[in-house]
Residue, then its C-alpha position, 0 to 999 in steps of 0.5 A: m041789625k047788630t051782630t048779637q041780634f043776628l046771631t041770636i035770631i039764627s040760633l033760635s031759628c035752628l033751635f026751632i027747626s031742631l024741635v019741629s024736626s023731632f016730631i017728623s020721623k022721616i028726617p034723619m037723627v043726624v040732621k036733627n042733632v046738627f041743627f041743635l048743635v048749631a043753635v047752641v054754638l051760635l047762642a053762646t057766640s052771641q053772648v060773647v060778642k055782645y061784650i066786644p065794642e064793635e065800633l073800635s077802629d084798627k087804629q085804636i086797637t093798635t094804639v091801646d091794646l097792642k102797645s099797652l094791654k099786651r104789656f100788662s096781661m094777667n093770668d086768672n090766678d092774679s100772677v103776672n105773665n112773662s110780658a110782665v108789669l115793668g116799672e117804666s109802664e106804671d104811669l100808663w095804668d094810672n091813666y087807665q084808671d081815669r074814666k075820662f081818659m078811657n071814654d075818650f078812647y072808647p065811647h062804649l066803655s061799659k061794654f069794654d069794661t068787662i074785658l079790660d078790667i080783668g087785667a086792671r082788677n088783677y093789677n090793682k089787687r097786686c098794688k093793694n097788696h103792695d106786691y109791686k113794691i119790694s120788702v128788704l130784709i137785712l141781717s145785722y149782727n155786730r156791725p151796726h155802724n154799716l147800717e148808719k151808712s146804708l139805710p139813709i140811702l136805701n130808705k130813698y129808693k123808690l121801689i123799696d116799700e119797707i126795710i126789716v132789720l133783724h138784729g142778732h145780738p143785744k150788745y150791738y142792737t141799735n134802734l134805727k129810725y127811718d120811716k121805712v125801717k122796722n127793727i126786729k130783735d132776733y137773738e134766739n134764732n141767731k144763737i141757733y142758726g147764725g146767718a141762716r136765720r134770714w130764711m126765718g124772717m119771711q113772716y115780717l115781710k108784707n110784699d111778694i117781691i123781696m130783697i135780702l142784704d147782708d149788713d156790709l154792703y148795699p146795691s145801687e138803685k139802678l141795680v135794684t131796678d134792673s133786678y126788679n124788672l128782670l124778675m117781673k119780666n120772668y115772673n113765672k120762673n122760680t129763681i133768684y137774681g143777684s150780682i155775686k156769682r160762684i161755682c158750687n158743685k161736686n168738685g168744690y167751691l170756686t169764687s172768682g177769676n177765670d174759673v167763674t164766668e157769666k157762662n159757667y157760674d151756677t150759684i148766686l150768693t145772697p149778700y145781695f139778691m132778689c126773688k119772690k117771697k114764695i121761693i123762700e117759703d117753699y125752701m123752708r117747707n121742702y128743702f131746709h131740713k136737708h141742710e139744717k144740721w149742717l147749718i146749726d153745726n156751722h152757725g149758718n155758714c153755707e145757707d146761701l149755697g143751700l138755697n142755690f141747690f134748692i133752686r137748681n134741684f127742686y125748681k130745675e132753674k138756674p140762678v140769674y146773674v144781674k150785672g150792677k154796682i154794689i157798694k161795700l162797707d166794713i166787711t170785717k168780723g164776717y164769715s169770710y174772715k174765719p180761717e176755715h171759711y172756704k174749706i167749709r163751703s167747699n165741703f158743703c158743695k161736695k156733700y150736698h150738690n145732688v141732695 
C-alpha cells in the first residue's frame, strides 16, 4: 500500500469517528475535536506526499537536488535567491529541459515535475525576458572615435545582449553599425542634464541586468563576468558593482592613493558599473529630485555621486567594488578636464551626504 493511500484511509477513519462521536453525548468535546483535526491534517498531508516520488534513492537526491537544484532555487515572485543562477551552471539547466535526460534520473517524472518545474519555469521565464543577459548603455557626446574601438570588442562579449548608444550632440553623431548596437539621438536631454541623462535611458533597455559605460573606456570580458556573477549571487541586494572606488562624505571628495582603500571606500563611480535596472528606476522615482537642480546647474556633474548616496541612504547598502581590468581610451574633453571639476564634486559630497 502506498503512503498516500494509507494516510487517506487513516484520515477518513478519524473523520468517521469524529462524526459518529458527535451523536454520543458521553464523549468529551475535546476528544471529538482532536479526531476531527487529526483527520484534516492527515488528509492534507496525503495530498502533499503524492507529488513526491517515493522511489528516489539517497544517491539520486544527492547528485541532482543538492548539487544542482540548490544552485537554482527560485522565489515564488520569480526573483533569484542568494544561491543565484551563475553563468557557469547554465548548461545544467539545458540538460534539465531534455525530457530523456530527466527520465533517466527520474522514472516518475510526471510526479516530480510539479516540484522541479517551479524552479525551471521561473528560470525559463527570466530567460524569455532576456533577464539572464546584460543590456549596455553608453553615453556618447564628442568622442565617437572611442566607440569605433570599444564597440567591436563589446559586441563579442557573450553576456551582452544589446548595446544602446545615447548620442548627445548632432555634430558628433555617428551611425554605429554592429549587430547588438542601437543608436539613439538624445540631444534634448543632453542640453538640460548633460551626463545625468544616462539615468533617463532605462526605457531603451530590455534586460533586468544593465551595465552603464562612459565612452572613454571599456571593461575586460572577465570583469564583466565577475561583476555579473557577483550581482547574481547577491541578487536580493540593491546595490551597484564597479571598479572605480572613491570616498564621498561630509568631509568632501577623495579620489585615490592611500586615502581610498578596499576597506574604507564608500562610493563606486559610474564610468563602468553594473546593477539591476530596477535600482535606477527607483532612484528616478524616489531620489533624483533631491539632486536635480544641482545636476542642471552643473550640466550633470556629480550624477554618479547622487546615485551612490541613494544606494547608501535609501537602500542602506554599500556599493560593491569589483577588482578587474578597465581599458582606457581618449579621456580628453570630459568632466575631469575642467578646472573646477574636483571642487564641484567635493562641494556636492558636503552638501548632499545625508540628504
